[in-house]
C-alpha angles and dihedrals in degrees: 000000000000092000091054092049090047090054090052090048093051091048093051094048091050092049092051094048093047097049111082092197093054091047090053092050093046103041110019102036098057092049092050091048095051093047094047095044091042090067100028102042102078135118093199107116119195138162093025109195104245142172133207123221103190115182091162099053097188134138089258095054091045090051092053090049090052089053089056093044093050092054119087092236105064126054108189106209104156140040115206124222099194144351093276091055091050094049091049094055092052095043091050091048091236090130133023098201137030127198110211121193114194121213113278094032094125092042091055092051094049090044093055093248129130110268122203120227113186120213113195115193135181101258096193087092100049096179094053089044092058091049093048092049088052092052091050092049091054092050092049091047091053090048091051092048094052091046091050092048093050091049090050091050090055097046099039123056091182101056091186090078091062104078118197140176120229115196114216108189125195126188116210122217093005103046098179094036092240106181091206090067088057099042103043096065085051091052089054089051090050093050095048090049099050095038096050095046093045098046096046093048094048092047095063095038089053089060089055093049097050091041099242096117092081091052090052091050094054091048122090090260113118120221094249089053091050091049090051092047091051095046104044098061093052091046088056090048092048092050090051088051091051092050092048093046090048091054092049091046093050104037101031104032095028095229107163116248102200098160135069119287091209090054089051090052091049093050090048091053090054091049093048089060087069100041096043091044089050089052091053090049091051090049091057089057096046132078100190136032090243090056090048092050092051091050092048093055089045089056096040097054098067091039091057096042093049096043098083092244095126104002122048111242092218088064094055123096114275094250090053091050090057090050091055089062089079093047108102092196088067092061096042092048090051090047099051093044089052091047093050101041106022101031093220126156140214093291089068097034099043093117094055091046091049091051091048092050095047095046091044096053092044091052092046090050093049092044092052092049092049091047091052091049094049093049097037 
């Protein structure tokens, strides 16, 4: 049995190393993806192109504008003369946000009345708009706090009778709230998923296209041995990819790796049972490599959308949240993020590991049965 499996393993490794297209997919594509996504996949928005429409034109309005300009978030590039000028800048996408001061803004501030500052943002990008509005709210809150403190210092000689609360926030595991630290482990999860399903599905279909599947079926090799021989090489390749991506993520992008690398490898092996098994299952339903590739992307899309990579699962409708329970990518994504950022181990992540193991063995069982049926 082991000799037959070893022969299949040797054959698969030789085929991969001899095929230039496969070598490009395996070695070049993941590196390009992690480098591109490493710089592109970020929710940190800085230097927002902005404009100021100041109908008040007082020292107070100019001071507020300076507070926005001095921050790293707003880059004031234009000053509007009228409403038409302001609308043109937004319509032409020259600016993303406009600060509009109505007449009497400074008079309201100095008269101890509430002054309205209007922030106009380009709502076509709703996520960025929410972030920009949050930045503006923080700047205005800081301005109000400083103004209140200065007023209290003037009115009160004994500052101890002016109580105040100072919020000191601290973010665990991602101190500076760098979105890259959150996204890059997810990118690794995405790469492992698509590559393992794609490669395992194409490997079996390739045997059908070149006509060697019939030869394998009449040989003494049993279907389960053939499945193992097809899966193990791509599991090894996927683990090498995970190790390489981890090194790039840690040394190049400076994402902290607080957990155990061996535990990451173990969790990846459990997850690969599912993805490689799914690839084998897809291969039994496909006649050509192009058909297999289309089916892979059809399967991958809902896995990605329901994994929590881009959209929090807790914000999804209740029915969709239940559906995500059968998505193995959800558990693997939560696992690698916890390993990278929290440094936790199997004692904390036992439920994710259990789910990965159960789903993996079920998929392998179904794939083997379907493979036997298709070759029987």
